[in-house]
Structures are given as structure tokens and as C-alpha cells.
C-alpha positions in Angstrom: 51.0 30.5 49.1 52.6 34.5 49.0 54.1 36.0 46.4 57.0 38.4 47.0 55.2 40.9 44.6 51.0 41.1 44.9 51.2 43.2 41.6 52.4 39.8 39.6 50.8 36.6 38.8 52.5 33.6 39.8 54.4 33.3 36.5 55.7 36.9 36.9 53.8 38.8 35.0 52.2 42.2 35.5 48.5 41.5 37.0 47.2 44.6 35.4 43.3 43.7 35.2 41.0 46.7 34.2 39.0 48.6 37.4 35.4 49.1 36.3 36.0 52.6 37.7 38.7 53.4 35.0 36.9 51.6 32.3 33.8 54.4 33.4 36.3 56.8 33.1 37.6 56.6 30.0 33.9 56.1 28.7 32.8 59.2 30.1 36.1 61.0 28.2 34.6 59.7 25.6 31.0 60.8 25.8 32.8 64.3 27.1 31.6 64.2 30.9 33.9 65.5 33.8 34.7 64.0 36.7 33.6 64.9 40.3 35.8 66.4 42.5 36.3 65.6 46.2 34.7 67.7 49.0 36.1 68.6 52.2 39.9 68.2 53.4 41.8 66.1 54.4 43.9 63.2 52.8 42.9 60.5 54.2 38.7 60.7 53.5 36.8 58.7 50.9 34.4 60.7 48.4 31.0 58.9 48.7 29.3 61.6 46.5 28.1 60.6 43.0 27.3 63.0 40.5 24.1 63.0 38.2 26.2 62.6 34.9 28.6 59.8 36.5 25.0 58.1 37.6 23.3 59.0 34.0 27.1 57.6 32.5 26.5 54.4 34.5 22.8 54.5 33.1 24.2 54.1 29.4 26.7 52.2 29.9 24.1 49.2 31.1 21.8 49.9 28.9 24.2 49.5 26.2 24.8 46.6 27.1 21.5 45.1 28.1 20.8 46.3 23.7 23.8 44.9 22.7 22.4 41.7 24.2 19.3 42.0 22.8 20.5 42.3 19.1 22.9 39.9 18.9 21.5 36.4 18.7 22.2 32.4 17.5 20.8 30.4 15.2 21.3 26.6 14.8 22.0 24.8 11.6 18.4 24.0 11.1 17.0 27.4 11.5 16.7 30.6 9.6 15.7 34.2 10.3 13.6 36.6 8.2 14.4 40.4 9.2 11.7 43.4 8.9 12.9 46.8 9.5 10.2 49.6 9.5 7.9 46.5 8.3 9.7 46.1 5.0 11.9 43.0 4.3 15.5 44.0 5.0 17.3 40.5 4.8 17.1 36.6 5.8 19.6 35.6 8.2 21.4 32.1 8.4 23.1 29.8 11.3 25.8 31.4 13.4 25.5 34.6 15.3 23.7 37.4 13.5 22.1 40.7 14.5 19.3 43.3 14.6 18.6 46.7 15.8 16.3 45.4 18.8 13.0 47.7 18.7 13.4 48.7 15.0 13.6 45.3 13.5 11.0 42.7 13.7 12.3 39.2 13.5 10.5 35.6 12.6 12.8 32.3 13.5 11.4 29.2 11.6 12.9 25.4 11.5 13.0 24.9 7.9 14.2 21.7 7.8 11.6 19.9 9.7 9.1 17.8 8.5 5.4 18.8 9.6 2.3 17.0 9.6 -1.2 17.7 8.9 -4.2 15.4 8.8 -7.8 16.3 7.6 -11.2 14.0 6.9 -13.5 15.3 4.6 -17.0 14.3 3.0 -16.1 14.1 -1.0 -18.3 13.5 -3.7 -17.3 10.7 -6.2 -17.4 10.3 -10.0 -20.7 8.1 -9.9 -22.4 10.5 -7.5 -21.5 8.7 -4.2 -20.6 10.0 -0.8 -17.2 8.7 0.8 -15.3 9.6 3.7 -11.6 10.7 3.0 -8.7 10.5 5.8 -5.6 12.6 4.1 -2.2 13.4 5.8 0.5 15.7 3.9 3.9 15.9 5.4 5.4 19.4 4.2 8.2 21.7 5.3 9.4 25.5 4.8 10.7 25.7 1.9 11.3 29.4 1.5 10.6 31.3 4.8 10.5 34.9 2.7 6.9 33.4 1.2 6.0 31.9 4.2 6.5 35.0 6.3 5.1 38.0 3.9 3.2 36.6 1.2 0.1 34.3 3.1 -1.3 35.4 6.2 -1.6 31.9 7.4 0.1 29.4 5.3 -0.8 26.8 7.0 -5.0 27.6 6.6 -4.2 28.0 2.8 -2.3 24.6 2.9 -6.1 23.0 4.6 -7.8 24.9 2.2 -5.5 23.7 -0.9 -5.8 19.8 0.5 -9.5 20.0 0.7 -9.5 21.7 -2.7 -6.9 19.3 -4.5 -9.0 16.6 -3.1 -12.3 17.3 -3.9 -11.1 17.7 -7.7 -9.1 14.3 -7.3 -12.0 12.2 -6.0 -14.6 13.4 -8.3 -13.0 12.2 -11.1 -12.8 8.5 -9.6 -15.7 6.3 -8.7 -16.5 5.2 -5.6 -14.6 1.5 -6.1 -11.5 3.4 -6.8 -11.1 5.5 -4.0 -12.0 2.7 -1.9 -9.6 0.0 -3.1 -7.1 -0.2 -6.2 -7.4 3.9 -6.9 -5.9 5.0 -3.6 -2.0 5.4 -4.5 -2.8 7.3 -7.8 -5.6 9.2 -5.6 -2.8 10.5 -3.3 -0.1 10.9 -6.2 -3.1 13.3 -8.3 -3.9 15.4 -4.9 -0.2 15.7 -3.9 0.4 17.5 -7.3 -2.1 19.4 -7.3 -1.5 21.0 -3.8 1.9 22.0 -5.1 0.6 23.7 -7.6 -2.1 25.9 -5.6 0.8 26.1 -3.1 3.1 27.7 -5.6 0.4 30.0 -7.0 0.0 31.2 -3.4 3.3 31.4 -2.8 3.1 30.1 0.6 6.8 29.1 0.6 5.5 25.2 1.5 6.7 22.0 -0.2 4.8 19.2 0.1 7.2 15.9 0.6 4.4 13.2 1.0 0.4 12.6 0.5 -1.0 9.8 1.7 -4.6 8.6 1.8 -5.0 7.2 5.3 -8.5 6.0 4.8 -11.5 5.6 3.2 -14.8 5.0 4.5 -18.4 5.3 3.2 -20.2 7.9 5.8 -21.6 6.2 8.9 -25.4 6.2 7.8 -24.7 3.8 5.3 -21.7 1.8 6.2 -24.3 -1.6 7.4 -25.6 -1.5 3.8 -22.1 -0.8 2.5 -20.7 -3.3 4.4 -23.6 -5.5 2.7 -22.8 -4.8 -0.6 -19.1 -5.8 -0.4 -19.9 -9.1 1.0 -22.1 -9.9 -1.4 -19.4 -8.9 -4.0 -17.0 -10.9 -2.3 -19.2 -13.9 -2.6 -20.0 -13.5 -5.9 -16.2 -13.4 -6.4 -16.0 -16.2 -4.2 -18.5 -18.3 -6.3 -16.9 -17.4 -9.6 -13.6 -18.3 -8.5 -15.3 -21.8 -7.6 -16.9 -22.0 -10.9 -14.0 -21.5 -12.6 -12.0 -23.8 -10.8 -14.5 -26.6 -11.4 -14.8 -26.1 -15.0 -10.7 -26.3 -15.4 -11.7 -29.7 -13.4 -14.6 -30.9 -15.5 -13.6 -29.8 -18.6 -10.5 -31.6 -19.3 -12.2 -34.9 -17.8 -15.3 -34.4 -20.5 -12.5 -34.5 -23.0 -10.9 -37.4 -22.2 -13.9 -39.4 -21.4 -15.2 -38.0 -25.5 -11.7 -39.0 -26.5 -11.9 -42.8 -24.9 -15.6 -43.2 -26.3 -15.0 -42.0 -29.7 -11.7 -44.3 -30.0 -14.1 -47.4 -28.2 -16.4 -46.6 -31.1 -13.8 -46.8 -34.0 -12.5 -50.4 -31.9 -15.9 -51.4 -32.3 -16.6 -50.5 -35.9 -13.4 -52.4 -37.1 -14.7 -55.2 -35.1 -17.8 -54.9 -36.6 -16.6 -54.6 -39.9 -13.9 -57.8 -39.5 -16.1 -60.1 -38.1 -19.0 -58.9 -41.0 -15.9 -59.7 -43.4 -15.1 -63.1 -42.0 -18.8 -64.2 -42.1 -18.8 -63.5 -45.7 -15.6 -65.0 -46.5 -16.8 -68.2 -44.0 -20.6 -67.7 -46.3 -18.7 -67.7 -49.8 -16.4 -70.8 -48.9 -19.8 -72.4 -47.6 -21.5 -71.8 -50.9 -18.6 -73.2 -53.1 -18.9 -76.6 -50.9 -22.5 -76.3 -51.1 -22.2 -76.1 -55.0 -20.0 -79.5 -55.1 -22.6 -81.3 -52.5 -25.7 -79.7 -51.6 -27.2 -82.7 -49.8 -24.5 -82.8 -47.6 -23.6 -79.5 -47.0 -27.4 -79.5 -46.4 -27.2 -81.9 -43.3 -24.0 -81.0 -42.1 -25.6 -77.1 -41.8 -29.1 -78.7 -39.8 -27.0 -80.6 -37.7 -24.5 -77.2 -37.1 -27.1 -75.2 -36.1 -29.3 -78.3 -33.8 -26.0 -78.4 -31.9 -25.5 -74.3 -31.8 -29.2 -74.2 -30.3 -28.8 -77.4 -28.2 -25.6 -76.4 -26.6 -27.3 -73.1 -25.3 -30.3 -74.5 -23.6 -30.5 -76.9 -20.3 -33.2 -78.2 -20.3 -35.0 -79.9 -22.9 -38.6 -81.6 -23.2 -39.2 -84.7 -25.1 -43.0 -85.8 -25.9 -43.2 -88.9 -25.8 -45.6 -90.4 -29.1 -48.5 -92.5 -28.1 -49.1 -90.7 -24.6 -49.4 -87.7 -22.4 -46.0 -88.1 -20.8 -42.9 -85.7 -21.3 -39.5 -86.8 -21.1 -37.7 -84.0 -19.3 -33.7 -84.5 -19.8 -31.5 -82.2 -17.7 -28.8 -81.6 -19.6 -26.9 -79.0 -17.4 -26.5 -81.7 -15.0 -25.6 -84.5 -17.1 -23.1 -81.6 -18.8 -21.9 -80.8 -15.5 -21.5 -84.5 -14.5 -19.4 -85.0 -18.2 -17.2 -82.4 -17.2 -16.5 -83.5 -13.3 -15.8 -87.2 -15.1 -13.5 -85.6 -17.3 -11.7 -83.5 -14.1 -11.6 -87.0 -12.3 -9.8 -88.6 -15.3 -7.5 -86.0 -15.9 
């Protein structure tokens, strides 16, 4: 599509975009430069000669653009920058567009919201003079970028030394059993508190977020013996639990049996006493009857005694007078036959 006026845009506005030569002329006028004149005659010829001042002007302009590009930079939301001017702290810059003098200012950029992690394993001496291998991990971040950059030459190296120092101090206050089993959580909390104190004293600018005791093991040289000790301790605990469980089972049962025997003895006592009292009462009544008729009562007692003796015996041998033969009376057979006859009559 052709426009009637090539100096205007499609909306009818004047198309007056700046010319690069015009910009350089303005820039040279600011710097006090002079325009070069054309050589030769004739109005239709182009001047291809460029003066040294104009080359210098172009060079200065290009250098200015490049230098401005090096001086202006942008920081993300999680980043912070420390500016040192001539080796001294100048300012701390936050997110967004920032400016520094390239070649003069030193810039240190760090991600202050990033959580970093460090893990190390050391052999420690416990309170009861045992050696244990402890693996500890620390999560930390940069809380003060100025201190992180200026106060300590190697902040993370200082962190490693501080972790080892704090861990040795805390493990040295605990026994081997506490370090290997139930005391690990308390050890981690104490190490975190002491580690943060050390970092604050050194002014490293680091903030410890969490410390974990990842693993605690005996040294490899004595690990087999230590495993045997642990197995023996577990067997001891198991046997103690079984003994306590058996005691909880057998003691109530024994107490129940004891109570049953006590009640049985009391019942037997009452039975014997009652029987004895009955025998005494019977004897007293028999004595009264004996006083009234001694002979009759004596015969009666004799017959009762014979009946009692003979009723408990199933065999009777009778000596035949004047001979050597014995008479055998099978009372048990006789009693059984009498019993059968009685059942048949019924």
C-alpha cells in the first residue's frame, strides 16, 4: 500500500524518527566538537572522509553505552547485593534495577532466601569414654549479607568448624547409650543452640534453621562387638518382659489357690467341730440312757459294734468247735444276692 506522503505514518502523523548522524552531531556539539567540511567541488558528490574527531566521538558514545550496560543490573526478589567502593562497604542493594560504577565498585550477589544444607561425619568421644561416629546435617541461610561478605573470609568453612565444635561439646556431655538411642533429638537441639551462638560470635551472617542427627554408629573396628552387646541387651529386655508377664499370670493364680485352700480349711474346721459336737451330744444322751438301764444299754452297744464291724467286712471265718475245719461265709455274695432279690421284688 502506498501513502501519498512518505514522511507521514499510516495514521497521518509526521514520521520524524531521529537520524543517527543527527544524534552524533548533537553529541559532538555537547562535547564541543566541529563538523568536518566536504572536500572538492560539485554539489552531487558524497563526502566519504571521516575526521579523527568524529571517530573519537563515535568511540566515546559506544564506550558510554557499553559502560552504562555494565553499570546497570537487576536483582531478583530473593537476591541481595553488597557494593564495595574502593574496598570499603558502600551500600546493600535490594531487588529491582540497581546501579554501580563498573571498575570502581565491587559487587557481591547472593540468594538470601535459599536454604542451604551441610552434612559431615565425625568420630566423637562420649561422656562414658566411648567413641561413636556421628553424622550431623545443618540447614541454614544468609540472614545478614553484609556480615557474610565482610566479616569472615570463609563463612561456610567457619560453619563447618562451628558444627564440629558444638557437636563435640554436646556429645561429650552424653553417654554412648543416650547418643545412640533416646538422646539424639535432645543432642540435635543443643547443637543447634550452641552452633547459632558460635556463628553470632563470629558475625558470619548465617542463620541456622535446623540441625538433625542423621546417624550414630559405633566405630567400624568394634561394630561386631557392639552388635553383640546390643543383641544381649535386647535378649535381657525380652527375658525380663517374659518373666514379668509370667509373674502377672502365676501370682493371681497362686493367690486364688491360696484363698481356695483357706476356705477349704475353714469348711473342714467347721465340719470337724460340728461332728465333734454331735458326737459329744450323742455320748451325753447315751450316758443318760446307760444310767437308767446299764445292762440293756451295754448289750445294745455291743450289738451295734458288731454290726458296724461286720458290715464293713465281706469275708468271715468261723472256727468249728471240736474240729480242724473253718467255716467260710461269703457275706459279700450273700449281700449282693439279697440286693438283687430286693430289686426283683420291687
